[in-house]
Each structure stands twice: as structure tokens, then as C-alpha cells.
N, C-alpha and C positions, 0 to 999 in steps of 0.2 A: 547571447539572444537578444540583435534587438526587435522592440518593438514600433512598432509608430504609432498614434496615438490614435488614427482610426481604426484602429484594432484592438485597443485601449477600449476604445466608443464601445465597439462594439463586443465586446465583452462584456462589457457591463451592461450593457441592452441586452444582452444573451442570459446575464443572474441573474434582473429584473424582470422579463418572463417567467423564468426558473422556479422564481419563488410565489408567482402571480398562480401561476400554474399549478405547484404544491398547495395553496393558502387551497385552490379553488376544489380539486383534489379529495382536499385533508376534509371542507366542508360537503363534500358528496359522502365520501366514505363511513363519516360521520366525527364524535371526538373520539373513540379509539386508535386513530394512527394520525389523530391528528396533536397528543400530545410529541412525540419527537421530534416534530416540524423539520428535521432535514431527509434527504436521500434515504438513508440507512430506516427513514420510518414505513417508508413503504418498503414491504420484500416478493422479491422477483421469485417463483420457482427456485430457480438451479441458486439461491443464496438461502431460502429455508428447505434445499432440501439435504442439506448434512445433516443439519439437527432435527432431520425425522429420525434418520436414523439410530440406531441402538448406541447409548453413550452409558459411560459409566461403568461399574461394578456387574460383576454376572451376578443372576438369580442361582442363590442357593437353599438347602433341603433346609430347614425349622425344626427344632431341637426337635419334635414331636415329630417329623418322619425322619428322621437316622432314628429316632427312638424303637419307631415301627417294623424298620431294615432291620434294627439291630435284633428284636424279640421273632422276629421271624429266622433268621438267619440260625440266631443260637436254636429254636425248636425242630430249624432244618438238621443240623450234626447234631442235636439227643437221639433224635429220629435213627441216622442212620450208625450210631456209636449201639443205640440198642439193634437195629435191625444183623453190624456184621461185626459186631467184638473187639470197634475199637476202629478199624478200620472206614479206609475213606471210601467216601458215599458210591465212588463210580466202581469198584474194584469189587467190592460187596455185590451191589445190582451184577456185576459180568458171572459173579462168582457163584452168583442164584441163577441163569439164564441156563451157562453151561454144566449144574453142576458139579462144580465140582474142578470139572478136568480142563484143562488145557484145548482152545477149542486151531486148529486149523493144523494139526503136529501132519505127522507122518509113521505109518505103522513100520513096524523093522521089514516085513519082506518090502515095502516100498523103496523102503534107506540100499535094500539090497540087492536091491531092481537099477535102481540109479548107480547106485556105486557100481555095479560090472558094464552098465554102460558109458557111465565115464572112463573106466581103464579100456574096455575096449576101445574108444575115439582114440585116447589117450596111447595107446598100441600100435595104433595105424597110421598117431600123423610120426610117430617114430620112424615105422618101414617109411613111409612115403621121404622123409629129410633123406637119409637111407643110414639110421644110422641103427 
């Protein structure tokens, strides 16, 4: 990388102009950004965007918050055990609603009718196959 004397002089002149412009900018903006004195002291929106995001550890619950949640859970379990005799809350709620019976069952007559219909369907399939 050969650099001519003319290019070096131009680079030195540009660096001098950059330093003068930075000094003027710092004097306009005040002493808050004048402390750095380099191009890094003047932040652009793109360079400050990553630092504006959430960094570090995630927020957790305080000890008092965890204690409140634990107390509420203990109270729920105590109510569920008292109501259902030690069963889970969901099962005791379902048993109360249905009066202790299993929901969605089929009667004996309905089971017999379905059985006869299936037997007739199987017999028809056997006859169609020639067996």
C-alpha cells in the first residue's frame, strides 16, 4: 500500500479539520459530551440502540411476592381438601356438578342397540365378501 506525499498531506489536513469540527461541536453541545474528545463521544442513534435494549438479568419476584403466592396456594389446597375429602380440586368440582355420576355414559338399552347394529353390519360385510 504505497501512499504518496500528497495523499499523506491531504489525510493530515482532513484529520485537522475533523478535530476542529469536533471541538466546535463540543462547545455547542456543552461540557457533557466534551469529556470524551473523540468521535466515540458523539453517539449516533444506531450506536445507542443496542444499549437502550434490556440487558443483564431478568427481573424476579421479591420474597414478599413469593410468600403471598405460596400462602394463596396453601389456602386453595386447604379449601379443596376440606371440600373433597383429600381429592384434587378438579375432581371434587366435577363430582359435585354431576351428583357423583359419570357424565356421558350410555344406557344398557343403547349399548344393546349398538351391538345389534354392528353385528348386522359385520354379517352384511361377510355376505358381500362371499364367506
